[in-house]
C-alpha positions as CSV (number, residue, x, y, z in Angstrom):
1,M,0.1,0.0,-0.1
2,E,1.6,3.4,-1.1
3,P,0.9,6.7,0.6
4,K,-1.5,9.2,-1.3
5,V,-1.3,11.8,1.4
6,S,1.6,12.9,3.5
7,I,1.2,14.5,7.0
8,I,4.2,16.2,8.0
9,M,4.4,18.4,10.9
10,G,7.3,20.6,12.4
11,S,7.8,18.5,15.5
12,T,6.2,15.5,17.3
13,S,4.8,18.0,19.7
14,D,2.3,18.7,16.9
15,L,1.2,15.0,16.8
16,K,-1.7,15.8,19.2
17,V,-3.2,18.0,17.0
18,M,-2.2,16.3,13.4
19,E,-3.5,12.8,14.7
20,A,-7.2,14.1,13.8
21,A,-5.9,14.2,10.1
22,A,-4.7,10.6,10.4
23,Q,-7.7,9.5,11.9
24,F,-10.2,10.8,9.0
25,L,-7.9,9.2,6.5
26,D,-8.2,6.1,8.4
27,E,-12.1,6.3,8.2
28,M,-11.9,6.9,4.6
29,E,-9.3,4.3,4.0
30,I,-6.8,6.5,2.4
31,P,-3.1,5.4,2.9
32,Y,-1.1,8.0,4.3
33,E,2.3,8.5,5.9
34,I,3.1,10.8,8.9
35,N,6.7,12.4,9.5
36,A,8.4,15.3,11.3
37,L,10.0,17.6,9.1
38,S,11.4,21.0,10.3
39,A,11.9,23.8,7.9
40,H,14.3,25.3,10.4
41,R,16.1,22.5,11.9
42,T,16.1,20.1,8.9
43,P,16.0,22.1,5.8
44,D,17.8,19.6,3.6
45,R,15.6,17.0,4.6
46,V,12.5,19.4,3.8
47,M,13.6,20.1,0.4
48,E,14.5,16.4,-0.3
49,F,10.9,15.4,0.9
50,A,9.2,18.2,-1.4
51,A,11.3,17.4,-4.5
52,Q,10.5,13.6,-4.3
53,A,6.9,13.5,-2.9
54,A,5.3,13.7,-6.4
55,A,7.4,10.9,-7.8
56,R,6.6,8.7,-4.7
57,G,3.0,8.9,-5.6
58,I,1.8,11.7,-2.8
59,R,-1.1,13.5,-4.3
60,V,-1.7,16.0,-1.5
61,I,0.4,17.2,1.6
62,I,-0.9,18.3,4.8
63,A,1.6,20.5,6.6
64,G,1.1,21.3,10.3
65,A,3.4,23.8,12.0
66,G,3.3,26.2,15.1
67,G,5.0,29.4,15.9
68,A,6.6,30.8,12.9
69,A,5.0,28.0,10.8
70,H,7.2,28.1,7.8
71,L,6.9,24.3,6.9
72,P,3.6,24.5,4.7
73,G,4.9,27.6,2.8
74,V,8.5,26.0,2.3
75,V,7.0,22.8,0.9
76,A,4.6,24.8,-1.2
77,A,7.7,26.6,-2.6
78,M,9.1,23.4,-3.8
79,T,6.5,21.3,-5.2
80,I,3.5,21.2,-7.8
81,L,1.6,19.2,-5.2
82,P,-1.5,20.9,-3.3
83,V,-0.4,21.9,0.1
84,I,-2.8,22.0,3.0
85,G,-1.5,24.0,5.8
86,V,-2.7,23.5,9.6
87,P,-1.7,26.3,11.9
88,V,-1.0,24.9,15.2
89,K,-1.2,26.5,18.7
90,S,2.1,25.9,20.0
91,S,3.8,26.2,23.3
92,N,5.7,29.4,22.1
93,S,2.7,30.7,20.1
94,M,0.9,33.8,20.4
95,D,-2.5,32.5,20.9
96,G,-1.9,30.7,17.4
97,W,-2.0,34.1,15.4
98,D,1.6,33.8,14.3
99,S,0.9,30.5,13.0
100,V,-2.2,31.3,11.2
101,L,-0.7,34.3,9.5
102,S,2.6,32.7,8.8
103,I,0.7,30.0,6.7
104,L,-2.1,32.2,5.5
105,Q,-0.1,35.1,4.1
106,M,1.8,33.5,1.3
107,P,3.2,35.4,-1.4
108,A,1.6,35.5,-4.9
109,G,2.6,32.1,-6.8
110,I,3.0,29.9,-3.7
111,P,-0.5,29.0,-2.5
112,V,-1.0,27.1,0.5
113,A,-4.6,26.2,1.4
114,T,-5.0,27.1,5.2
115,V,-7.7,25.7,7.5
116,A,-8.6,26.8,11.2
117,L,-6.1,26.8,13.8
118,D,-5.6,23.1,15.0
119,G,-7.9,22.1,12.1
120,A,-6.1,18.9,11.2
121,R,-9.3,17.1,10.6
122,N,-10.6,19.6,8.0
123,A,-7.4,19.4,6.5
124,A,-7.8,15.7,5.8
125,I,-11.3,16.3,4.6
126,L,-10.0,18.7,2.1
127,A,-7.3,16.4,1.0
128,T,-10.0,13.6,0.6
129,Q,-12.0,15.9,-1.6
130,I,-9.2,16.7,-3.7
131,L,-8.3,12.9,-4.2
132,A,-12.0,12.3,-4.9
133,T,-12.3,14.4,-8.0
134,G,-10.4,11.7,-9.8
135,Q,-11.5,8.5,-7.7
136,P,-15.1,7.7,-7.7
137,E,-14.7,5.2,-4.7
138,I,-13.4,8.1,-2.5
139,A,-16.3,10.4,-3.9
140,A,-18.7,7.7,-2.5
141,K,-17.3,7.5,0.7
142,L,-17.3,11.3,1.0
143,E,-20.9,11.5,-0.1
144,K,-21.7,9.0,2.9
145,F,-19.8,11.3,5.2
146,K,-21.4,14.3,4.1
147,K,-25.0,13.0,4.6
148,E,-24.0,11.6,8.2
149,L,-23.2,15.2,8.9
150,A,-26.7,16.3,7.8
151,T,-28.2,13.6,9.8
152,K,-26.4,14.6,12.9
153,I,-28.0,18.2,12.6
154,E,-31.5,16.8,12.0
155,K,-31.1,14.9,15.0
156,A,-29.9,17.9,16.9
157,N,-32.8,19.9,15.8
158,Q,-35.2,17.0,17.1
159,E,-33.4,17.4,20.3
160,L,-33.7,21.0,20.5
161,A,-37.4,20.7,19.8
162,A,-37.8,19.3,23.0
163,V,-36.2,22.0,24.9
164,K,-38.4,24.3,26.8
165,F,-38.0,28.2,27.4
166,P,-40.7,30.6,28.3
167,F,-40.6,32.6,25.2
168,K,-39.3,29.7,22.5
169,T,-41.8,29.4,19.8
170,N,-40.9,26.1,18.3
């Protein structure tokens, strides 16, 4: 089984956030790999990874990083693969804003799709949607997932109907 998605993070301290991406890809039965790569501490490994990812069969990269959060942008600069950035609120973060802005504010020509702070699950959903454009079996799994989301909201509305407040009209 060859990986189609690569989940990378600046350090293993980001795993508590990034594991949500792995869990979703497991649910969708999409093969993936997970590695720690640091744009600052292992720049040569990052360059090697980015240069070889497409040839190894990777189709989407999910890159999580905290603090200065350069990893997603550095990787995006070195590959034509879609890169989805996950800003991580790290121990040295300024409430996560440094990570969000570092990933979000990329220069023209080097896009990084950016999800919410600590939003690794949404990154995996987006990666799955990208893969589904050419793979009907993945698209079918996403259709089922989206229907399950709608069912949860319908159930929530049924439960809300039973909640009573003096001026509630429904």
